[in-house]
C-alpha positions as CSV (number, residue, x, y, z in Angstrom):
1,X,-8.6,30.7,-81.4
2,X,-7.3,30.2,-77.9
3,X,-5.8,33.7,-77.9
4,X,-9.2,35.3,-78.6
5,X,-10.4,33.7,-75.4
6,X,-7.3,34.7,-73.7
7,X,-7.9,38.3,-74.7
8,X,-11.4,38.4,-73.6
9,X,-10.4,36.7,-70.2
10,X,-7.5,39.1,-69.8
11,X,-9.9,42.2,-70.6
12,X,-12.5,40.9,-68.3
13,X,-9.8,40.8,-65.4
14,X,-8.3,44.1,-66.2
15,X,-11.7,45.8,-66.1
16,X,-13.4,43.5,-63.4
17,X,-10.8,43.7,-60.5
18,X,-10.6,47.7,-60.4
19,X,-14.4,48.0,-60.8
20,X,-14.9,45.5,-57.9
21,X,-12.2,47.2,-55.8
22,X,-13.9,50.6,-56.3
23,X,-17.4,49.2,-55.4
24,X,-16.0,47.4,-52.3
25,X,-14.2,50.4,-51.0
26,X,-17.2,52.7,-51.6
27,X,-19.5,50.2,-49.9
28,X,-16.9,50.2,-47.0
29,X,-16.8,54.0,-46.8
30,X,-20.7,54.3,-47.0
31,X,-21.1,51.8,-44.1
32,X,-18.7,53.7,-41.8
33,X,-20.4,56.9,-42.7
34,X,-23.9,55.4,-41.8
35,X,-22.5,53.9,-38.6
36,X,-21.0,57.3,-37.6
37,X,-24.3,59.2,-38.6
38,X,-26.6,56.9,-36.6
39,X,-27.2,57.6,-33.0
40,X,-27.3,54.9,-30.5
41,X,-30.7,55.8,-29.0
42,X,-32.4,55.9,-32.2
43,X,-35.7,53.7,-31.9
44,X,-37.0,54.2,-35.4
45,X,-35.3,51.1,-36.8
46,X,-37.1,48.5,-34.8
47,X,-38.9,47.1,-37.9
48,X,-36.7,44.1,-38.0
49,X,-37.9,42.6,-34.7
């Protein structure tokens, strides 16, 4: 029975790690793109103060 849990765990790792890396790199690219796009004198985002 242990091999069933080992296969499930291995499949989870084999699917989870690439999905996490794609998500993380895409988020990093989006953050860099938004930082480039935003101008420094933009005053429209002062809602957080």
